[in-house]
N, C-alpha and C positions, 0 to 999 in steps of 0.2 A: 779567538773569534767567538766560541760559544759562550764566553762570559759578558760580550759586549750588551749594552741595552737593546740594540737591534743586532743580533746575529746574523752573520754573512753566512747563510745557509749554503748557497753555492760551494764557498771555499770549504765550508765543514765537509760536505760531501766529497770535495775532490780529495781532501787530506785522508778521509775515512777510506776511499779506494786505493789509495797508496799503500795504505797498512798502518794500522796502530796498534802499539802494546797498549791494550786496554787495562791491563793491571798496573801499569805504571799511570796511565792516565787517570785512573780511579784514584790512586796513591797520591799524585801530585793535586787533583782536586780536592782531596780531604784536606791536604796540608793548607791549601790555599782558602779553604772554607767556601767554595763555589760548585759543590755537588749538586745543589738544586738547580743552578743554571745549566750544568752538564747533563742531568737527567731531563730537563725540558727540551732542550737542544737536540740530544740523541733521540728522543720520543718522536720529534716533529721531523726528522730528516731521515732518520736510517734504523728504527729501532729492531727491524727483522733482522737487519745483517750483524747485529751486536751479538757477539759470541754470548752462550748461554749463560756462562760465568759470570760476565760482567753485568748481565742484564740482572741477574740474581742479586748479584752485589748491590748494586745500585737501586734496585725495586727494595731490599732489605733495608738500606739506608733509608729511603722514603719512608717506609711504614714507621720507623723508630723516628726520624726526624717529626712526622707529623704528631705522633704521640707527645714527644718531647716539648714540641712548640704550643700543644694545646696545654700541656701541665703548666709551662711557664707563663702563658697568657693568662691562665685562671690565677695563677699566683701573683702577678703583676695587678690583676683586678681586684683580689684581696688586698693587696697592699695599698694600692693607690685610694680604696674605699675607707679602708680604716685611717689612713692620713688625713683624709678629706673629713672624717668625721671628727677627728681630734684637732682640726683647725692648723695642720702643720703643712705648709706649700711642700708639693713634691712634684718633679719632673723628671719623666723617664727619657733616655736617649740612647743610641745604639741599638744593636739587636732588633727586638720585636718592633721598636719605633720605626727604625729604617725600614724594615720588611714591609710596614703598612704604608708608611710615606712615600717611598721611593719605588719599592718593587712590586707594590700593589697587592699584597696577599702575606699573612703571617709565615705560611710555610715557604715563601720564595726567596729566603735568606737564611743561611746558618746563623746560630747563635746557642750559646752555651749556658747563659746567666741573664739577669735583668741588672741593668746600671740605671741608678736613680741618683738626683742630686736635691739636696735641701740646702737650705740657707743654713751658712756655718754655724750660727748661734743657736741652731736646733738640733744639732747633732745628737746631743744626748737624750732629747726626748724622742728623736727617731730611732736610736737604738733599742730604748724602752718598748717602742711600738713592734719593732721587729720581733723583740723577744716575747711579745703576746702572741705573735704567729709562730712561734717555734723555732726561730732563728737563732743562732749563736755564732759569736765570733771565735774563731779558731786560732786568732793571731796573738793569743796573750791576753792578759789583764790589761786595765786602763794604764797602769803605770807603765807597762811593757810598751804599749802602743804609743804612749807621749813619747817615751823614750827614743823609739827605733822607726816609728811608722808614721808620725803624724805629718812628716816632710811630703808623704806621698798624697795627703789630702783625699784619701779614700781608705774605707775599711771593708774587708771581704765578710760576708756572712753566709751560712748555710743551713739547712734544715738537717736533721738527724737522718732523715728517711732518705735524702737523696734528692727529693723531689725539685727542691728550690736552691738557688743560689744568687746572693744579690751582692753588688758592689755599691756600698754607700758612699757618694761623693758629695764635698763641699765645694770642690773646684775641680777643673779638668785637667789640671798637670801638676807636677810636683813644685815644691817651693823654689827650685833651683832655676828653673827655667820661664821665660814668659810663655805665653799662649794666645793665640788671636781673638778667643772670645773670653770676656770677663763673665763671672758667674753673675754679677749685677746686671749684665746685660739682658738676661733671657726672661726675668720675671715680667716685664710689662709687654712681652712680644711673644707670647706662647701660642703653638698651635695644639690641635688636638686630633688624637686617634681614637678609634673606637675598638674597645675589647669587649666582645660580646654586647651587653646591653649598657656597658659602662664608658664614659669619656675619659680619656687620660690625657693629660697635658705634656707636650713634647716640644723640643726644639725646632724651628721651621724657619724657611725663608733664609734671608741673608746669615742669620745667626748659625743656621746649619751647616752652610756652606763654609763659615769660619770653624765650625766644630769638627767637620771633616777634613778639612785642611789640616788643621792642628792635631787630630788624632792620628791621621795618616802619618805625617811628619815624625810625631813624637815617637811612633813604633816603628819608625825606619821604612814604612811601608813595605815590611816582610811577608805580607799576606795579599795575594791579589785581590782578596774581598773588599780590602779598603780601597784598592784603586778603582773597583767596579762601584763602590758607595759613590765615590767623586763623580764618576762618568755618570751613573744614573742621577745626581744631583745636577749636573750640566744639562743632559737630555730632557729632565723634567721641569726646567726652570729656564726656559729660553727667553724670558724677559727680566731676568733678574739683573740688577746693577751691579755687575762685575767690577767694575773700576770702583764702587764704593765699599764693595767687600775687601779689595785689596787695599784700599786706602785706611780701612778701619785695621786690617791685619798689620799694616805698616806702623800704625799709630801705637799697636800694641809690640812693636819691634819683631813683628813675624811676616811680615809681607812675602817673604821668599816662600813660605808654606803655601800659599794660595797657588802662587806660579809653578811650584813644583808639582802641585797636585795636578795643574792642567797639562804641564809637560808630560807627565808620566800617562794620563789617560790618552794622550796623543800617541805617544810611542808604544804603549804596550795593547790599546785597544781601540787604536784608529778613530777616537772620538775627536771632534775638532775642538781646539781651544776657543773660548770664547772670544768673539771680535775684538771686543774692547780690551782684552788682555794679550792678544797674540804679539803684538809687537814688545810689550815688556818680558813676556817668556824668551821672545827670539833674542833680545838684547843682553838678557842676563848670564854671564858666563858662569856663576856659582851655580845657578839653576840646571844649565846645560851639562856641568860637571857632574852635579849630584844626580840627573837623570840617568846620564851614561854609567855612572857607577852602580845604581839601584836595578836598571835594566840588565846589565851584564851579569850581575849576581843572580837576578831572579830566572833568565835564561838559561844559566849554567846549573840550577838545581834549587834545593832547599837552602834557605837563608838561615844564617844563626838566630837562636831564640834572644829575642831582646830582655834585658834585666836592668835593674835600678843600678847598674855598677859599669855597664859599657859605654857610657856616654852618647849614645846614638842619637839620645832626645835633644842634643845641644844643636842639632840642624833647625830646631824650631828658632835659634838665635839669629836675627841678621846682624851680621858683622863679625870679625874675628873678636874683637875686644869684649863684646857681650858673651861669647862662647867661652872666651878665658874665664870670665867673671863668674860664668855659671859652673863652669868646671871646677872652679876653686871653691864655690860654695857647696857643690855636691862631696868632693873630697873630703870635706871637714864636717860632714853630715852624717853622724853613725846610722847605721841600717841594721836591719835583723840579719844580714850576713855577718857583720861584725860580732854579733852575739853568738851565733852558730859557730864562728871560727874559734871564739875563746869566750866561754860563758864565765863571766864575772858575777859577783853579787851585787844586788842592786846597788849597795852603797859605793861601789866602785865603777858605775855605768860612766861616769864622766870622763873615765880615763880612755874612752872609746875616741873621743876627740883628738887625743894624742895618736892613739895607735892606728887608727884607720888609715891615715896616708901611708904609713909604712906597709900596711896589710895590702894596700892596693899597689904600691910599688913592687912588692915580691910578684904579685900576681900579673903585673905587666912584664916583668923579666921573664917569668916562667912561660907566658905566652909567646915571647919573643924566641925564647929556646926552642 
């Protein structure tokens, strides 16, 4: 209720009057990344009735969040400015971009890092520019990344002082699964957000709807903030051609991700499915099944953390055959986890193509036990 684009304040008051475990409420809101929404809602309806310890906890978070948001926004401004001066196209998405484009302010959504995407052919130049700003990749040298991380199509960078963390992308998903939005589709249809006196390019319109549906499905929608993002997308874009959004996703073999996002916002946040998609959502047995499973898990408590080896992102694939092909591709793609499990010298790294399927089989058997 509190995390909706338009919170039901009457129902919130009724629930609070019935008694709430505020410690658990704050813990859950932290896990799901919706503390700014909880803070605003409680401030609007019943701040004086909230126990002092809970108020202090939320107020302390809000102060830290504001400082962190200002630091990240300044970093984004510096990064975007350097890239613009160097003639390298860069687009920010998720995090601060969503806070501005959907939630109406930088501090209205939680985020911990900055996500940017550049053309694949300019990854090397992008890494060198980030190095000029003090960013370093902690995922190994170039040979290691090419052997174990390139399939993710993103690298993580951080500053030694801990102020900035950047995920540098050249695509929106790993190599083994499809995604509703292709990187090539964004460059001629960019939106803009204002960070101080600087304009930064971001993903907008129908492309943003495809991105949110794909990202949420890739991550198994295990954080409520991703469901909220999609709900805000629907609320803020009443005139969007949702049938065309679904058509484009289907062409990328990810049509169900759009329907699943619609279904989840309806079940979890009571946000109406866009009229043009309501019939498709209602008729999809797969979407109904996935929705029921995800909603049950979310209402029972914390969901497991998504990793690159638990195959949750296979839900992006429309159809069983596509899922099998994606799973087989992932099974035979070495990852950093394979190296950590058995650290071989570089000359033997090709052996991981043989050992990885056996390691995953052992893990699966252990999980079954």
